[in-house]
py3Dmol code that shows the C-alpha trace and the ligand (Angstrom):
import py3Dmol

protein = """\
ATOM      1  CA  MET A   1      -9.920-105.412-134.368  1.00  0.00           C
ATOM      2  CA  ASP A   2      -9.330-101.635-134.693  1.00  0.00           C
ATOM      3  CA  LYS A   3      -7.017-100.964-131.783  1.00  0.00           C
ATOM      4  CA  SER A   4      -7.767 -97.210-131.812  1.00  0.00           C
ATOM      5  CA  GLN A   5     -11.251 -98.126-130.582  1.00  0.00           C
ATOM      6  CA  ILE A   6     -10.017-100.006-127.514  1.00  0.00           C
ATOM      7  CA  PRO A   7     -10.374 -97.746-124.454  1.00  0.00           C
ATOM      8  CA  ALA A   8      -8.007 -97.143-121.573  1.00  0.00           C
ATOM      9  CA  LEU A   9      -9.240 -96.632-118.030  1.00  0.00           C
ATOM     10  CA  GLY A  10      -8.443 -93.167-116.654  1.00  0.00           C
ATOM     11  CA  ILE A  11      -8.393 -92.763-112.873  1.00  0.00           C
ATOM     12  CA  ASP A  12      -8.149 -89.452-111.029  1.00  0.00           C
ATOM     13  CA  LEU A  13      -7.028 -90.019-107.456  1.00  0.00           C
ATOM     14  CA  GLY A  14      -7.796 -86.972-105.318  1.00  0.00           C
ATOM     15  CA  GLY A  15      -7.694 -86.248-101.592  1.00  0.00           C
ATOM     16  CA  THR A  16     -11.462 -86.688-101.161  1.00  0.00           C
ATOM     17  CA  LYS A  17     -12.625 -88.776-104.130  1.00  0.00           C
ATOM     18  CA  ILE A  18     -11.442 -91.202-106.787  1.00  0.00           C
ATOM     19  CA  CYS A  19     -13.024 -90.887-110.266  1.00  0.00           C
ATOM     20  CA  ALA A  20     -12.659 -93.439-113.033  1.00  0.00           C
ATOM     21  CA  GLY A  21     -13.905 -93.701-116.613  1.00  0.00           C
ATOM     22  CA  LEU A  22     -13.079 -95.204-120.006  1.00  0.00           C
ATOM     23  CA  VAL A  23     -11.437 -93.019-122.633  1.00  0.00           C
ATOM     24  CA  ILE A  24     -11.288 -93.387-126.433  1.00  0.00           C
ATOM     25  CA  ASN A  25      -9.944 -90.658-128.750  1.00  0.00           C
ATOM     26  CA  HIS A  26      -9.378 -88.164-125.905  1.00  0.00           C
ATOM     27  CA  THR A  27     -13.010 -88.454-124.808  1.00  0.00           C
ATOM     28  CA  LEU A  28     -14.759 -90.127-121.878  1.00  0.00           C
ATOM     29  CA  THR A  29     -17.123 -92.851-122.940  1.00  0.00           C
ATOM     30  CA  GLY A  30     -19.817 -94.627-120.922  1.00  0.00           C
ATOM     31  CA  GLU A  31     -20.082 -94.764-117.177  1.00  0.00           C
ATOM     32  CA  THR A  32     -17.954 -92.689-114.771  1.00  0.00           C
ATOM     33  CA  ARG A  33     -17.501 -94.041-111.249  1.00  0.00           C
ATOM     34  CA  ARG A  34     -16.821 -91.914-108.172  1.00  0.00           C
ATOM     35  CA  ILE A  35     -15.915 -93.291-104.767  1.00  0.00           C
ATOM     36  CA  PRO A  36     -14.652 -91.577-101.611  1.00  0.00           C
ATOM     37  CA  THR A  37     -10.858 -91.853-101.169  1.00  0.00           C
ATOM     38  CA  PRO A  38     -10.147 -94.348 -98.384  1.00  0.00           C
ATOM     39  CA  GLN A  39      -7.477 -93.768 -95.720  1.00  0.00           C
ATOM     40  CA  GLY A  40      -3.992 -95.225 -96.129  1.00  0.00           C
ATOM     41  CA  ALA A  41      -1.965 -96.591 -99.050  1.00  0.00           C
ATOM     42  CA  ASP A  42      -3.174-100.212 -98.718  1.00  0.00           C
ATOM     43  CA  ASN A  43      -6.833 -99.216 -98.799  1.00  0.00           C
ATOM     44  CA  ILE A  44      -6.298 -96.845-101.731  1.00  0.00           C
ATOM     45  CA  THR A  45      -4.536 -99.608-103.703  1.00  0.00           C
ATOM     46  CA  LYS A  46      -7.385-102.004-102.889  1.00  0.00           C
ATOM     47  CA  ALA A  47      -9.951 -99.431-104.069  1.00  0.00           C
ATOM     48  CA  LEU A  48      -8.040 -98.852-107.335  1.00  0.00           C
ATOM     49  CA  LEU A  49      -7.903-102.601-108.020  1.00  0.00           C
ATOM     50  CA  GLU A  50     -11.651-102.930-107.376  1.00  0.00           C
ATOM     51  CA  LEU A  51     -12.386-100.090-109.790  1.00  0.00           C
ATOM     52  CA  ILE A  52     -10.222-101.697-112.475  1.00  0.00           C
ATOM     53  CA  ARG A  53     -11.958-105.053-111.968  1.00  0.00           C
ATOM     54  CA  HIS A  54     -15.370-103.366-112.226  1.00  0.00           C
ATOM     55  CA  PHE A  55     -14.574-101.854-115.637  1.00  0.00           C
ATOM     56  CA  GLN A  56     -12.851-105.042-116.836  1.00  0.00           C
ATOM     57  CA  GLU A  57     -16.012-107.075-116.192  1.00  0.00           C
ATOM     58  CA  THR A  58     -17.720-105.500-119.186  1.00  0.00           C
ATOM     59  CA  ASN A  59     -14.858-104.073-121.269  1.00  0.00           C
ATOM     60  CA  PHE A  60     -11.580-105.047-122.842  1.00  0.00           C
ATOM     61  CA  ILE A  61      -9.163-102.294-121.817  1.00  0.00           C
ATOM     62  CA  MET A  62      -5.763-101.328-123.186  1.00  0.00           C
ATOM     63  CA  GLY A  63      -4.314-100.109-119.887  1.00  0.00           C
ATOM     64  CA  VAL A  64      -4.786 -97.941-116.820  1.00  0.00           C
ATOM     65  CA  GLY A  65      -3.694 -94.309-116.460  1.00  0.00           C
ATOM     66  CA  ILE A  66      -3.629 -92.868-112.957  1.00  0.00           C
ATOM     67  CA  ALA A  67      -3.487 -89.151-112.172  1.00  0.00           C
ATOM     68  CA  THR A  68      -2.444 -88.535-108.583  1.00  0.00           C
ATOM     69  CA  ALA A  69      -1.458 -85.617-106.371  1.00  0.00           C
ATOM     70  CA  GLY A  70       2.241 -85.345-105.545  1.00  0.00           C
ATOM     71  CA  ILE A  71       5.495 -85.422-107.491  1.00  0.00           C
ATOM     72  CA  VAL A  72       5.547 -88.595-109.569  1.00  0.00           C
ATOM     73  CA  ASN A  73       8.361 -90.461-111.290  1.00  0.00           C
ATOM     74  CA  PRO A  74       6.394 -91.704-114.319  1.00  0.00           C
ATOM     75  CA  GLU A  75       9.147 -94.145-115.276  1.00  0.00           C
ATOM     76  CA  THR A  76       8.844 -96.130-112.046  1.00  0.00           C
ATOM     77  CA  GLY A  77       5.237 -95.066-111.429  1.00  0.00           C
ATOM     78  CA  GLU A  78       6.007 -94.060-107.873  1.00  0.00           C
ATOM     79  CA  VAL A  79       4.888 -90.981-105.926  1.00  0.00           C
ATOM     80  CA  ILE A  80       8.182 -89.478-104.776  1.00  0.00           C
ATOM     81  CA  GLY A  81       7.165 -86.047-103.447  1.00  0.00           C
ATOM     82  CA  SER A  82       4.917 -84.810-100.678  1.00  0.00           C
ATOM     83  CA  THR A  83       1.180 -85.333-100.993  1.00  0.00           C
ATOM     84  CA  GLY A  84      -0.361 -83.520 -98.018  1.00  0.00           C
ATOM     85  CA  ASN A  85      -3.903 -84.502 -99.004  1.00  0.00           C
ATOM     86  CA  LEU A  86      -3.102 -88.235 -99.387  1.00  0.00           C
ATOM     87  CA  PRO A  87      -1.292 -89.150 -96.155  1.00  0.00           C
ATOM     88  CA  GLY A  88       0.838 -92.310 -96.382  1.00  0.00           C
ATOM     89  CA  TRP A  89       0.653 -92.439-100.206  1.00  0.00           C
ATOM     90  CA  GLU A  90       4.213 -91.247-100.833  1.00  0.00           C
ATOM     91  CA  GLY A  91       6.599 -94.088-101.731  1.00  0.00           C
ATOM     92  CA  THR A  92       3.859 -96.464-102.912  1.00  0.00           C
ATOM     93  CA  PRO A  93       5.075 -98.305-106.065  1.00  0.00           C
ATOM     94  CA  ILE A  94       1.610 -98.000-107.560  1.00  0.00           C
ATOM     95  CA  LYS A  95       2.512 -98.841-111.163  1.00  0.00           C
ATOM     96  CA  LYS A  96       4.284-102.041-110.113  1.00  0.00           C
ATOM     97  CA  LEU A  97       1.360-103.073-107.889  1.00  0.00           C
ATOM     98  CA  ILE A  98      -1.278-102.491-110.580  1.00  0.00           C
ATOM     99  CA  GLN A  99       0.750-104.218-113.308  1.00  0.00           C
ATOM    100  CA  SER A 100       1.541-107.255-111.187  1.00  0.00           C
ATOM    101  CA  ARG A 101      -2.058-107.705-109.989  1.00  0.00           C
ATOM    102  CA  THR A 102      -3.857-107.006-113.283  1.00  0.00           C
ATOM    103  CA  ALA A 103      -1.273-107.694-116.039  1.00  0.00           C
ATOM    104  CA  LEU A 104      -2.399-104.378-117.581  1.00  0.00           C
ATOM    105  CA  ARG A 105      -0.099-101.627-118.817  1.00  0.00           C
ATOM    106  CA  CYS A 106      -0.143 -98.775-116.280  1.00  0.00           C
ATOM    107  CA  HIS A 107       1.030 -95.153-116.351  1.00  0.00           C
ATOM    108  CA  VAL A 108       1.090 -92.942-113.240  1.00  0.00           C
ATOM    109  CA  GLU A 109       1.284 -89.162-113.623  1.00  0.00           C
ATOM    110  CA  ASN A 110       1.090 -86.055-111.464  1.00  0.00           C
ATOM    111  CA  ASP A 111      -2.535 -84.834-111.616  1.00  0.00           C
ATOM    112  CA  ALA A 112      -1.769 -81.342-112.981  1.00  0.00           C
ATOM    113  CA  ASN A 113       0.421 -82.889-115.696  1.00  0.00           C
ATOM    114  CA  ALA A 114      -2.291 -85.394-116.622  1.00  0.00           C
ATOM    115  CA  ALA A 115      -4.892 -82.596-116.799  1.00  0.00           C
ATOM    116  CA  ALA A 116      -2.544 -80.553-119.002  1.00  0.00           C
ATOM    117  CA  TYR A 117      -2.066 -83.462-121.410  1.00  0.00           C
ATOM    118  CA  GLY A 118      -5.829 -84.070-121.586  1.00  0.00           C
ATOM    119  CA  GLU A 119      -6.678 -80.412-122.229  1.00  0.00           C
ATOM    120  CA  PHE A 120      -3.888 -80.069-124.808  1.00  0.00           C
ATOM    121  CA  HIS A 121      -5.422 -82.797-126.969  1.00  0.00           C
ATOM    122  CA  ALA A 122      -9.056 -81.931-126.242  1.00  0.00           C
ATOM    123  CA  ALA A 123      -8.473 -78.337-127.418  1.00  0.00           C
ATOM    124  CA  HIS A 124      -6.547 -79.574-130.507  1.00  0.00           C
ATOM    125  CA  LEU A 125      -3.464 -77.561-129.598  1.00  0.00           C
ATOM    126  CA  GLU A 126      -1.098 -80.160-131.108  1.00  0.00           C
ATOM    127  CA  ASP A 127       0.514 -77.642-133.474  1.00  0.00           C
ATOM    128  CA  ARG A 128       1.517 -75.274-130.636  1.00  0.00           C
ATOM    129  CA  ILE A 129       5.079 -75.172-129.295  1.00  0.00           C
ATOM    130  CA  CYS A 130       4.194 -74.570-125.651  1.00  0.00           C
ATOM    131  CA  THR A 131       0.868 -74.970-123.855  1.00  0.00           C
ATOM    132  CA  VAL A 132       0.548 -74.332-120.131  1.00  0.00           C
ATOM    133  CA  THR A 133      -2.488 -75.622-118.233  1.00  0.00           C
ATOM    134  CA  VAL A 134      -3.151 -73.970-114.885  1.00  0.00           C
ATOM    135  CA  THR A 135      -5.455 -75.711-112.412  1.00  0.00           C
ATOM    136  CA  LEU A 136      -6.972 -73.181-110.016  1.00  0.00           C
ATOM    137  CA  GLY A 137      -8.541 -74.997-107.099  1.00  0.00           C
ATOM    138  CA  THR A 138      -7.883 -75.161-103.363  1.00  0.00           C
ATOM    139  CA  GLY A 139      -4.242 -74.883-104.499  1.00  0.00           C
ATOM    140  CA  ILE A 140      -2.620 -74.197-107.890  1.00  0.00           C
ATOM    141  CA  GLY A 141      -1.210 -76.887-110.188  1.00  0.00           C
ATOM    142  CA  VAL A 142       0.506 -76.378-113.535  1.00  0.00           C
ATOM    143  CA  GLY A 143       1.295 -78.738-116.411  1.00  0.00           C
ATOM    144  CA  ILE A 144       3.585 -77.813-119.305  1.00  0.00           C
ATOM    145  CA  VAL A 145       3.368 -79.433-122.741  1.00  0.00           C
ATOM    146  CA  LEU A 146       6.389 -78.654-124.946  1.00  0.00           C
ATOM    147  CA  ASN A 147       6.356 -79.806-128.565  1.00  0.00           C
ATOM    148  CA  GLY A 148       3.597 -82.292-127.799  1.00  0.00           C
ATOM    149  CA  LYS A 149       5.282 -83.883-124.766  1.00  0.00           C
ATOM    150  CA  LEU A 150       4.889 -83.189-121.064  1.00  0.00           C
ATOM    151  CA  TYR A 151       7.868 -81.305-119.694  1.00  0.00           C
ATOM    152  CA  ARG A 152       8.616 -82.842-116.281  1.00  0.00           C
ATOM    153  CA  GLY A 153      11.962 -81.255-115.380  1.00  0.00           C
ATOM    154  CA  ALA A 154      15.152 -82.780-113.998  1.00  0.00           C
ATOM    155  CA  HIS A 155      13.486 -84.044-110.786  1.00  0.00           C
ATOM    156  CA  PHE A 156       9.906 -84.509-112.068  1.00  0.00           C
ATOM    157  CA  ALA A 157       8.906 -81.279-110.296  1.00  0.00           C
ATOM    158  CA  ALA A 158       8.396 -78.980-113.317  1.00  0.00           C
ATOM    159  CA  GLY A 159       5.019 -77.310-113.021  1.00  0.00           C
ATOM    160  CA  GLU A 160       5.159 -76.927-109.245  1.00  0.00           C
ATOM    161  CA  CYS A 161       4.456 -73.290-110.102  1.00  0.00           C
ATOM    162  CA  GLY A 162       1.966 -72.915-107.242  1.00  0.00           C
ATOM    163  CA  HIS A 163       5.121 -72.319-105.208  1.00  0.00           C
ATOM    164  CA  ILE A 164       6.530 -69.451-107.298  1.00  0.00           C
ATOM    165  CA  LYS A 165       7.278 -66.668-104.809  1.00  0.00           C
ATOM    166  CA  ILE A 166       5.220 -63.598-105.707  1.00  0.00           C
ATOM    167  CA  SER A 167       6.183 -61.292-102.800  1.00  0.00           C
ATOM    168  CA  MET A 168       9.224 -60.738-100.580  1.00  0.00           C
ATOM    169  CA  ASP A 169       7.214 -59.553 -97.586  1.00  0.00           C
ATOM    170  CA  ASN A 170       6.565 -62.836 -95.766  1.00  0.00           C
ATOM    171  CA  ARG A 171       2.847 -62.052 -95.511  1.00  0.00           C
ATOM    172  CA  ARG A 172       1.255 -65.422 -96.155  1.00  0.00           C
ATOM    173  CA  ARG A 173       2.470 -68.878 -95.247  1.00  0.00           C
ATOM    174  CA  CYS A 174       1.791 -71.494 -97.932  1.00  0.00           C
ATOM    175  CA  THR A 175       0.700 -75.077 -97.190  1.00  0.00           C
ATOM    176  CA  CYS A 176       4.250 -76.089 -98.248  1.00  0.00           C
ATOM    177  CA  ASN A 177       5.554 -74.010 -95.312  1.00  0.00           C
ATOM    178  CA  LEU A 178       7.309 -71.448 -97.521  1.00  0.00           C
ATOM    179  CA  TRP A 179       6.161 -67.820 -97.568  1.00  0.00           C
ATOM    180  CA  ASP A 180       4.189 -65.952-100.228  1.00  0.00           C
ATOM    181  CA  CYS A 181       3.831 -68.729-102.784  1.00  0.00           C
ATOM    182  CA  TRP A 182       1.515 -67.996-105.733  1.00  0.00           C
ATOM    183  CA  GLU A 183      -1.078 -70.475-104.465  1.00  0.00           C
ATOM    184  CA  ALA A 184      -1.298 -68.677-101.093  1.00  0.00           C
ATOM    185  CA  TYR A 185      -2.868 -65.813-103.119  1.00  0.00           C
ATOM    186  CA  GLY A 186      -4.202 -67.125-106.434  1.00  0.00           C
ATOM    187  CA  SER A 187      -6.055 -70.268-105.246  1.00  0.00           C
ATOM    188  CA  GLY A 188      -9.475 -70.556-103.600  1.00  0.00           C
ATOM    189  CA  ARG A 189      -7.693 -70.547-100.265  1.00  0.00           C
ATOM    190  CA  GLY A 190      -5.872 -67.396-101.381  1.00  0.00           C
ATOM    191  CA  LEU A 191      -9.137 -65.611-102.193  1.00  0.00           C
ATOM    192  CA  GLN A 192     -10.420 -66.526 -98.745  1.00  0.00           C
ATOM    193  CA  ALA A 193      -7.258 -65.066 -97.126  1.00  0.00           C
ATOM    194  CA  THR A 194      -7.639 -61.879 -99.208  1.00  0.00           C
ATOM    195  CA  GLY A 195     -11.244 -61.617 -97.977  1.00  0.00           C
ATOM    196  CA  TRP A 196     -10.114 -61.883 -94.349  1.00  0.00           C
ATOM    197  CA  LYS A 197      -7.470 -59.230 -94.917  1.00  0.00           C
ATOM    198  CA  LEU A 198      -9.954 -56.775 -96.472  1.00  0.00           C
ATOM    199  CA  LEU A 199     -12.453 -57.294 -93.651  1.00  0.00           C
ATOM    200  CA  GLU A 200      -9.951 -56.327 -90.948  1.00  0.00           C
ATOM    201  CA  GLY A 201     -11.294 -53.398 -88.914  1.00  0.00           C
ATOM    202  CA  LEU A 202     -14.593 -53.136 -90.826  1.00  0.00           C
ATOM    203  CA  SER A 203     -17.938 -52.781 -89.024  1.00  0.00           C
ATOM    204  CA  PRO A 204     -21.079 -54.787 -89.969  1.00  0.00           C
ATOM    205  CA  GLY A 205     -22.609 -51.939 -92.022  1.00  0.00           C
ATOM    206  CA  GLN A 206     -19.659 -51.874 -94.376  1.00  0.00           C
ATOM    207  CA  SER A 207     -19.985 -55.366 -95.832  1.00  0.00           C
ATOM    208  CA  SER A 208     -22.362 -58.315 -95.627  1.00  0.00           C
ATOM    209  CA  LEU A 209     -19.263 -60.468 -95.078  1.00  0.00           C
ATOM    210  CA  VAL A 210     -18.349 -58.906 -91.707  1.00  0.00           C
ATOM    211  CA  ASP A 211     -20.766 -61.190 -89.830  1.00  0.00           C
ATOM    212  CA  LYS A 212     -19.295 -64.240 -91.562  1.00  0.00           C
ATOM    213  CA  ARG A 213     -15.687 -63.207 -90.909  1.00  0.00           C
ATOM    214  CA  ASP A 214     -14.888 -66.009 -88.441  1.00  0.00           C
ATOM    215  CA  ASN A 215     -16.071 -68.756 -90.810  1.00  0.00           C
ATOM    216  CA  LEU A 216     -15.605 -66.968 -94.119  1.00  0.00           C
ATOM    217  CA  THR A 217     -15.601 -69.283 -97.150  1.00  0.00           C
ATOM    218  CA  THR A 218     -14.681 -68.751-100.800  1.00  0.00           C
ATOM    219  CA  LYS A 219     -18.350 -69.365-101.619  1.00  0.00           C
ATOM    220  CA  ASP A 220     -19.430 -66.521 -99.278  1.00  0.00           C
ATOM    221  CA  ILE A 221     -17.123 -64.116-101.112  1.00  0.00           C
ATOM    222  CA  LEU A 222     -18.272 -65.213-104.571  1.00  0.00           C
ATOM    223  CA  GLU A 223     -21.958 -64.964-103.612  1.00  0.00           C
ATOM    224  CA  ALA A 224     -21.523 -61.545-101.992  1.00  0.00           C
ATOM    225  CA  ALA A 225     -19.607 -60.292-105.044  1.00  0.00           C
ATOM    226  CA  ALA A 226     -22.456 -61.454-107.308  1.00  0.00           C
ATOM    227  CA  GLU A 227     -24.868 -59.473-105.100  1.00  0.00           C
ATOM    228  CA  GLY A 228     -22.743 -56.345-105.472  1.00  0.00           C
ATOM    229  CA  ASP A 229     -20.947 -56.256-102.083  1.00  0.00           C
ATOM    230  CA  SER A 230     -18.044 -53.853-102.644  1.00  0.00           C
ATOM    231  CA  VAL A 231     -15.582 -55.611-100.311  1.00  0.00           C
ATOM    232  CA  ALA A 232     -16.276 -58.981-101.945  1.00  0.00           C
ATOM    233  CA  ARG A 233     -15.832 -57.396-105.388  1.00  0.00           C
ATOM    234  CA  GLN A 234     -12.541 -55.897-104.275  1.00  0.00           C
ATOM    235  CA  ALA A 235     -11.419 -59.335-103.033  1.00  0.00           C
ATOM    236  CA  LEU A 236     -12.334 -60.848-106.400  1.00  0.00           C
ATOM    237  CA  GLU A 237     -10.453 -58.146-108.297  1.00  0.00           C
ATOM    238  CA  LYS A 238      -7.374 -58.623-106.129  1.00  0.00           C
ATOM    239  CA  TRP A 239      -7.655 -62.378-106.739  1.00  0.00           C
ATOM    240  CA  HIS A 240      -7.532 -61.724-110.509  1.00  0.00           C
ATOM    241  CA  GLU A 241      -4.387 -59.598-109.910  1.00  0.00           C
ATOM    242  CA  HIS A 242      -2.868 -62.485-107.951  1.00  0.00           C
ATOM    243  CA  VAL A 243      -3.735 -65.048-110.645  1.00  0.00           C
ATOM    244  CA  ALA A 244      -2.280 -62.713-113.300  1.00  0.00           C
ATOM    245  CA  CYS A 245       0.897 -62.236-111.259  1.00  0.00           C
ATOM    246  CA  GLY A 246       1.872 -65.923-111.529  1.00  0.00           C
ATOM    247  CA  LEU A 247       0.814 -66.118-115.193  1.00  0.00           C
ATOM    248  CA  VAL A 248       3.081 -63.160-115.992  1.00  0.00           C
ATOM    249  CA  SER A 249       6.078 -65.037-114.522  1.00  0.00           C
ATOM    250  CA  LEU A 250       5.163 -68.086-116.614  1.00  0.00           C
ATOM    251  CA  CYS A 251       4.844 -65.904-119.746  1.00  0.00           C
ATOM    252  CA  HIS A 252       8.331 -64.506-119.315  1.00  0.00           C
ATOM    253  CA  THR A 253       9.843 -67.914-118.492  1.00  0.00           C
ATOM    254  CA  LEU A 254       8.178 -70.104-121.110  1.00  0.00           C
ATOM    255  CA  ASP A 255       6.774 -67.726-123.754  1.00  0.00           C
ATOM    256  CA  PRO A 256       3.759 -70.036-124.242  1.00  0.00           C
ATOM    257  CA  ASP A 257       1.381 -70.066-127.211  1.00  0.00           C
ATOM    258  CA  ALA A 258      -1.541 -70.739-124.922  1.00  0.00           C
ATOM    259  CA  PHE A 259      -2.755 -71.010-121.350  1.00  0.00           C
ATOM    260  CA  VAL A 260      -5.638 -73.327-120.507  1.00  0.00           C
ATOM    261  CA  ILE A 261      -7.330 -72.383-117.230  1.00  0.00           C
ATOM    262  CA  THR A 262      -9.085 -75.192-115.387  1.00  0.00           C
ATOM    263  CA  GLY A 263      -9.986 -76.306-111.833  1.00  0.00           C
ATOM    264  CA  GLY A 264     -12.909 -75.516-109.531  1.00  0.00           C
ATOM    265  CA  MET A 265     -12.037 -71.793-109.277  1.00  0.00           C
ATOM    266  CA  SER A 266     -11.615 -71.291-113.027  1.00  0.00           C
ATOM    267  CA  LYS A 267     -15.315 -70.656-113.582  1.00  0.00           C
ATOM    268  CA  PHE A 268     -15.010 -67.431-111.556  1.00  0.00           C
ATOM    269  CA  ILE A 269     -12.348 -65.996-113.866  1.00  0.00           C
ATOM    270  CA  ASP A 270     -13.360 -62.983-115.938  1.00  0.00           C
ATOM    271  CA  TYR A 271     -11.332 -63.725-119.072  1.00  0.00           C
ATOM    272  CA  SER A 272     -11.489 -60.223-120.483  1.00  0.00           C
ATOM    273  CA  THR A 273     -10.082 -58.762-117.206  1.00  0.00           C
ATOM    274  CA  LEU A 274      -7.366 -61.434-117.119  1.00  0.00           C
ATOM    275  CA  ARG A 275      -6.381 -60.774-120.760  1.00  0.00           C
ATOM    276  CA  ASP A 276      -6.128 -57.018-120.089  1.00  0.00           C
ATOM    277  CA  MET A 277      -3.998 -57.628-116.998  1.00  0.00           C
ATOM    278  CA  LEU A 278      -1.598 -59.882-118.916  1.00  0.00           C
ATOM    279  CA  ALA A 279      -1.347 -57.396-121.781  1.00  0.00           C
ATOM    280  CA  ASP A 280      -0.472 -54.625-119.276  1.00  0.00           C
ATOM    281  CA  ARG A 281       2.100 -56.646-117.363  1.00  0.00           C
ATOM    282  CA  THR A 282       4.049 -58.556-120.028  1.00  0.00           C
ATOM    283  CA  LEU A 283       6.488 -57.595-122.749  1.00  0.00           C
ATOM    284  CA  PRO A 284       4.518 -56.846-125.941  1.00  0.00           C
ATOM    285  CA  ARG A 285       6.010 -59.660-128.004  1.00  0.00           C
ATOM    286  CA  VAL A 286       5.046 -62.188-125.324  1.00  0.00           C
ATOM    287  CA  SER A 287       1.397 -61.231-124.931  1.00  0.00           C
ATOM    288  CA  GLU A 288       0.461 -60.167-128.460  1.00  0.00           C
ATOM    289  CA  LYS A 289      -0.618 -63.567-129.714  1.00  0.00           C
ATOM    290  CA  LEU A 290      -1.040 -65.300-126.365  1.00  0.00           C
ATOM    291  CA  GLU A 291      -4.202 -67.422-126.251  1.00  0.00           C
ATOM    292  CA  ILE A 292      -6.119 -68.022-123.017  1.00  0.00           C
ATOM    293  CA  HIS A 293      -8.577 -70.901-123.210  1.00  0.00           C
ATOM    294  CA  PRO A 294     -11.117 -71.994-120.622  1.00  0.00           C
ATOM    295  CA  SER A 295     -11.006 -75.714-119.861  1.00  0.00           C
ATOM    296  CA  ILE A 296     -12.792 -78.086-122.218  1.00  0.00           C
ATOM    297  CA  LEU A 297     -12.660 -81.207-120.063  1.00  0.00           C
ATOM    298  CA  GLY A 298     -13.390 -79.658-116.642  1.00  0.00           C
ATOM    299  CA  GLU A 299     -13.254 -82.211-113.827  1.00  0.00           C
ATOM    300  CA  ALA A 300     -12.565 -85.022-116.313  1.00  0.00           C
ATOM    301  CA  ALA A 301      -9.188 -83.592-117.426  1.00  0.00           C
ATOM    302  CA  GLY A 302      -7.079 -85.746-115.068  1.00  0.00           C
ATOM    303  CA  MET A 303      -8.910 -88.945-116.039  1.00  0.00           C
ATOM    304  CA  VAL A 304      -8.756 -88.252-119.779  1.00  0.00           C
ATOM    305  CA  GLY A 305      -5.115 -87.114-119.712  1.00  0.00           C
ATOM    306  CA  ALA A 306      -3.965 -90.123-117.676  1.00  0.00           C
ATOM    307  CA  ALA A 307      -5.759 -92.476-120.080  1.00  0.00           C
ATOM    308  CA  ASP A 308      -4.288 -90.615-123.098  1.00  0.00           C
ATOM    309  CA  LEU A 309      -0.810 -91.136-121.649  1.00  0.00           C
ATOM    310  CA  VAL A 310      -1.232 -94.889-121.252  1.00  0.00           C
ATOM    311  CA  LEU A 311      -2.737 -95.188-124.757  1.00  0.00           C
ATOM    312  CA  ASP A 312       0.228 -93.243-126.195  1.00  0.00           C
ATOM    313  CA  ALA A 313       2.674 -95.490-124.297  1.00  0.00           C
ATOM    314  CA  ALA A 314       0.930 -98.591-125.688  1.00  0.00           C
ATOM    315  CA  ARG A 315       1.125 -97.211-129.257  1.00  0.00           C
ATOM    316  CA  GLU A 316       4.785 -96.300-128.824  1.00  0.00           C
ATOM    317  CA  ALA A 317       5.611 -99.773-127.485  1.00  0.00           C
ATOM    318  CA  GLU A 318       3.760-101.324-130.421  1.00  0.00           C
ATOM    319  CA  GLY A 319       5.630 -99.085-132.900  1.00  0.00           C
ATOM    320  CA  ALA A 320       8.959-100.073-131.320  1.00  0.00           C
ATOM    321  CA  ALA A 321       8.013-103.766-131.524  1.00  0.00           C
ATOM    322  CA  VAL A 322       7.198-103.456-135.245  1.00  0.00           C
ATOM    323  CA  LEU A 323      10.545-101.739-135.900  1.00  0.00           C
TER     324      LEU A 323
END
"""
ligand_1 = """\
1
ZN
Zn 4.214 -73.133 -101.399
"""
view = py3Dmol.view(width=600, height=400)
view.addModel(protein, "pdb")
view.setStyle({"model": 0}, {"cartoon": {"style": "trace"}})
view.addModel(ligand_1, "xyz")
view.setStyle({"model": 1}, {"stick": {}})
view.zoomTo()
view.show()
């Protein structure tokens, strides 16, 4: 049997939904399942085991890769850092539970890291020294691939770049409770806050968004900008400035070959504007050959990357056994 054709199951565990699908050669194959995320660690574990059983009924699988929010120790497969959108999940020894109940190899990874690993392979960036994948969604997540391997840092918190401080003025409180983190400006939530700020003191004739001010959503701003509303357009331009601001810090820290931009908000990025902003705000040597790629895998990045990681671990273990 050609082992490269045996799939792994990739699972993306998010605050609202769990997605699962089989992956071969960095690509999803066959059915993808989505279920709402249940409340509490026991129920989440039960749901994960049911999903695994479902796919095992009709497939032989090499292992299970799980992408989850929070800081993860991939060696123990435990979530060790705060996961505001999965209450009670921290401390769950998920790898141990899955392995003992299914006898399958399991790898657990932070979701932004898993997405970064998936995109890195999907875009065939294997010959690059440093690739940084930025997930722009409700918050901001970052995954760093150095010389083909995920860089996780000394405490598994590398890539928590959503919490880079981009202002000293204590203007916006982040969900982490610190002030002026990148994600308080450059995420979907950040765009919404910028919209509120710009609408302060305006009267209804000045923007179609004034009437929506109390319940303003990111979608309202994006729709109004598409219709030509000048305040919404200004909010969107400022949002690009905010996204660029964090990327500039990453450029000067890591000197990457490439950024991959993914996440729900990434489709609203104007890449030519972003490229110009980075060229203006970085040292010439850093930005000259910098590549900026839109996501290839989209919402599937976490699933594919998590499955890639477990397949790589299985190959490595096999190689070690042969030696
Ligand atoms: Zn923060």
